[in-house]
C-alpha positions as CSV (number, residue, x, y, z in Angstrom):
1,M,111.0,-5.4,176.9
2,L,112.0,-7.2,180.0
3,A,115.7,-8.4,180.0
4,S,116.2,-11.5,178.3
5,Y,118.6,-14.6,177.9
6,F,118.6,-17.1,175.5
7,F,120.3,-20.9,176.3
8,G,120.3,-23.1,173.0
9,D,119.2,-23.2,169.3
10,P,116.0,-23.4,168.0
11,G,114.1,-26.6,167.2
12,D,110.8,-28.3,166.5
13,L,109.4,-27.4,169.4
14,P,108.2,-24.2,170.8
15,P,111.0,-22.3,173.0
16,I,110.7,-22.7,176.3
17,L,110.1,-19.3,178.7
18,I,111.3,-19.2,182.2
19,A,109.6,-16.3,184.9
20,H,111.6,-16.4,188.6
21,G,110.1,-15.9,191.5
22,L,109.9,-12.7,193.9
23,Y,113.0,-11.1,194.5
24,G,115.2,-13.3,192.1
25,S,116.0,-13.5,188.7
26,A,117.1,-15.1,185.9
27,R,120.7,-15.9,186.8
28,N,119.1,-18.0,189.6
29,W,117.6,-20.6,186.7
30,N,121.0,-20.6,184.8
31,V,121.9,-23.9,185.4
32,I,118.9,-25.1,184.7
33,A,117.6,-23.2,181.6
34,K,121.3,-24.8,180.1
35,R,120.3,-28.0,180.6
36,L,116.7,-28.0,178.8
37,S,118.4,-26.4,176.6
38,G,119.6,-29.8,175.2
39,K,116.6,-30.2,172.5
40,R,115.5,-26.3,172.5
41,R,115.4,-23.0,173.0
42,V,115.2,-21.5,176.7
43,V,114.8,-18.2,177.1
44,S,115.0,-16.9,180.8
45,V,114.1,-13.8,181.8
46,D,114.2,-10.9,184.5
47,M,110.5,-9.7,185.5
48,R,109.5,-6.4,185.5
49,N,111.1,-4.5,188.8
50,H,113.8,-7.3,189.2
51,G,117.3,-7.7,187.6
52,E,118.0,-5.9,184.3
53,S,114.7,-5.2,183.1
54,P,112.7,-2.1,183.0
55,W,111.0,-0.7,186.6
56,A,107.5,0.2,186.3
57,D,105.2,1.8,188.5
58,S,103.1,-1.0,189.1
59,H,103.5,-4.7,189.5
60,G,100.0,-6.1,189.5
61,Y,99.7,-9.7,187.6
62,A,97.6,-8.5,184.6
63,D,101.3,-6.4,184.2
64,L,103.4,-9.6,184.5
65,A,101.3,-11.3,182.1
66,R,101.7,-8.6,179.3
67,D,105.4,-8.4,179.8
68,L,105.7,-12.2,179.7
69,A,102.9,-12.3,176.1
70,E,105.4,-9.4,174.7
71,V,108.6,-11.8,175.0
72,V,106.7,-14.9,173.6
73,A,105.4,-12.5,170.8
74,A,108.6,-11.6,170.2
75,H,109.8,-15.4,169.7
76,G,107.7,-17.2,167.7
77,G,104.0,-16.4,169.3
78,V,104.2,-19.5,171.2
79,A,106.0,-21.0,174.2
80,D,105.9,-24.0,176.7
81,V,106.1,-21.9,180.0
82,I,107.4,-22.7,183.4
83,G,106.9,-20.2,186.4
84,H,107.9,-20.5,190.1
85,S,106.6,-18.8,192.9
86,M,105.2,-15.2,191.8
87,G,106.4,-16.0,188.1
88,G,104.2,-19.1,188.5
89,K,101.3,-16.6,189.2
90,A,102.2,-14.6,186.6
91,S,102.3,-17.7,184.4
92,M,98.6,-18.5,184.9
93,A,97.7,-15.0,184.3
94,L,99.6,-15.1,180.9
95,A,97.8,-18.6,180.1
96,L,94.2,-17.3,181.1
97,A,94.6,-13.9,179.3
98,H,96.3,-15.4,176.0
99,P,95.6,-19.3,176.3
100,G,97.0,-19.3,172.6
101,Q,100.8,-18.6,173.6
102,V,100.8,-21.0,175.9
103,R,101.5,-24.5,174.7
104,R,102.0,-26.2,178.3
105,L,102.3,-24.9,181.4
106,V,104.5,-25.9,184.2
107,V,103.5,-24.0,187.7
108,A,106.3,-24.5,190.5
109,D,105.0,-24.4,193.8
110,I,102.2,-21.6,193.5
111,A,98.3,-22.1,193.7
112,P,96.1,-19.4,191.9
113,A,95.2,-18.1,195.5
114,A,96.1,-15.2,197.9
115,Y,98.2,-16.2,200.7
116,G,98.5,-15.0,203.8
117,H,102.4,-14.5,204.8
118,T,103.7,-11.6,203.3
119,Q,107.2,-11.1,201.9
120,V,107.7,-7.9,202.9
121,Q,110.1,-7.9,206.0
122,F,112.9,-8.9,203.2
123,I,112.0,-5.7,202.0
124,H,112.8,-3.8,205.1
125,A,116.2,-5.8,205.9
126,M,117.2,-4.9,202.4
127,R,116.6,-1.1,202.8
128,R,117.9,-1.3,206.3
129,L,121.2,-2.2,204.8
130,D,124.4,0.5,205.0
131,L,125.3,-0.2,200.7
132,S,127.7,2.6,201.6
133,A,130.0,0.7,204.4
134,L,130.2,-2.6,202.2
135,D,133.2,-3.6,199.8
136,T,132.6,-7.0,199.3
137,R,129.8,-9.9,199.2
138,R,131.1,-11.0,202.2
139,D,130.4,-7.8,204.0
140,A,126.8,-7.6,202.7
141,D,126.2,-11.1,203.9
142,E,127.6,-10.5,207.9
143,A,125.3,-7.2,207.8
144,L,122.5,-8.5,206.7
145,K,122.5,-12.1,209.0
146,A,121.2,-10.3,212.2
147,E,117.6,-9.7,210.3
148,V,118.0,-12.8,207.5
149,P,119.6,-15.3,209.6
150,E,118.6,-18.4,207.4
151,D,121.7,-18.8,204.9
152,G,119.9,-19.9,202.1
153,I,117.3,-16.7,201.9
154,R,120.2,-14.4,202.6
155,A,122.4,-15.7,199.8
156,F,119.3,-15.7,197.2
157,L,118.3,-12.1,198.4
158,L,122.1,-10.8,198.1
159,Q,122.4,-12.2,194.4
160,S,119.9,-8.9,193.5
161,L,123.2,-7.0,194.9
162,D,125.3,-5.1,193.0
163,I,128.3,-4.5,195.2
164,K,130.1,-2.0,192.6
165,A,127.3,0.2,192.3
166,R,126.2,-0.1,195.8
167,R,122.5,-1.0,194.9
168,W,120.2,-3.5,194.8
169,R,118.8,-4.5,191.5
170,L,115.2,-4.9,192.8
171,N,112.7,-1.6,193.0
172,L,111.8,-2.3,196.9
173,D,109.9,0.6,196.5
174,V,107.2,-0.6,193.8
175,L,107.6,-4.0,195.5
176,E,106.6,-3.2,198.9
177,A,103.5,-1.3,197.8
178,F,102.2,-3.9,195.5
179,M,102.6,-6.6,198.0
180,P,98.9,-7.1,198.6
181,E,99.0,-7.7,195.4
182,I,101.9,-9.8,195.2
183,I,100.5,-12.7,197.2
184,G,97.2,-12.2,196.4
185,W,95.3,-13.1,193.2
186,P,93.1,-11.4,190.8
187,A,91.2,-14.6,190.0
188,P,91.1,-13.6,186.1
189,G,88.4,-15.4,184.4
190,G,88.3,-17.9,181.7
191,A,90.2,-21.1,181.9
192,F,93.2,-22.4,180.3
193,K,92.6,-26.1,179.2
194,G,96.2,-26.9,178.0
195,P,98.4,-29.3,179.5
196,T,99.3,-28.2,183.2
197,L,101.8,-29.4,185.9
198,F,101.6,-28.1,189.0
199,L,105.1,-29.3,190.5
200,S,105.2,-29.0,194.4
201,G,108.0,-29.5,196.9
202,G,107.1,-32.6,199.2
203,A,108.1,-30.3,201.7
204,S,106.2,-27.7,201.0
205,D,102.8,-26.0,202.1
206,Y,102.2,-24.1,199.1
207,V,100.1,-26.5,197.5
208,T,97.5,-28.4,199.4
209,P,94.4,-29.9,198.6
210,D,92.2,-27.2,199.5
211,H,93.1,-25.7,196.4
212,R,92.3,-28.2,193.8
213,P,88.6,-27.1,193.3
214,A,90.6,-23.5,192.4
215,I,93.2,-25.0,190.1
216,R,90.5,-27.8,188.2
217,A,88.0,-25.1,187.3
218,Q,90.8,-22.5,186.2
219,F,93.1,-25.1,184.6
220,P,91.0,-28.6,183.8
221,N,93.6,-30.2,182.2
222,A,95.7,-30.1,185.1
223,R,98.1,-32.6,186.3
224,F,99.9,-33.2,190.3
225,A,103.1,-34.2,191.1
226,K,105.5,-33.6,194.0
227,I,109.3,-34.1,194.3
228,P,110.1,-35.6,197.9
229,G,112.1,-33.6,200.1
230,A,112.2,-30.5,198.2
231,G,110.6,-27.0,199.9
232,H,108.9,-24.2,198.4
233,W,112.2,-23.7,196.1
234,L,112.0,-27.1,194.8
235,H,114.6,-26.2,191.5
236,A,117.6,-25.4,194.0
237,D,116.7,-28.2,196.7
238,K,116.2,-30.9,194.4
239,P,117.5,-29.8,190.7
240,R,118.1,-32.9,188.8
241,E,114.7,-34.2,189.9
242,F,113.1,-31.0,189.0
243,E,114.4,-31.7,185.5
244,A,113.7,-35.0,184.8
245,A,109.8,-33.9,185.4
246,L,109.7,-31.0,183.1
247,D,111.6,-33.7,180.6
248,V,108.9,-36.0,181.3
249,F,106.2,-33.2,180.8
250,L,107.3,-30.7,178.3
251,N,108.4,-33.3,176.0
252,A,105.5,-35.8,176.1
253,P,103.7,-36.6,173.2
254,D,100.9,-34.3,172.3
């Protein structure tokens, strides 16, 4: 079972399940999870090979979908699901494979498509970091700066570094081996006919008009919205706007 974190009390509506993206963790979503929990229970998880969840030898979307299905089954059998990036693809795979477990689906800045930009360079940078020479997170930040000059990306990656244990909370070997699957899309059959929101960053190019035919084929009740000024990490760039969009969509009358 995935490591799960709970916010708020169960209510009349199903719980909200949050699935983070590649190299992330549930802790990246703590603030948003707390703010969404005023009306019902929110469950945020560490995906496999991330955070405090078990490490596994595989990391395909069928695997990730089964993990999420197990969490939903343990918490009432149906949920509203929010997934970002890799977590968005995992959430789409869940909805396609187990449509009865998903009431509403929010896919944050990703499409059901294969992408050409690998993220393996960050694995190489993390692996080359000499953890034995680091005593503080500031040391790690300085050491990583040469290979990851972007402050925001570096800070994001370092959230998965356990300084005391001198280890990454990421299964770097498996994530590297499965990178083609992570940036790809297995094109599972079927369609999820429930309400679906594809919520994108206005400054991001991850979801384009060219993706809409594939989206419509698999998610015929899809709606589309953009958050102006937000990039791929739209929940971090514009958290209040992101929360407002979720509140309107998830709590609208059936």
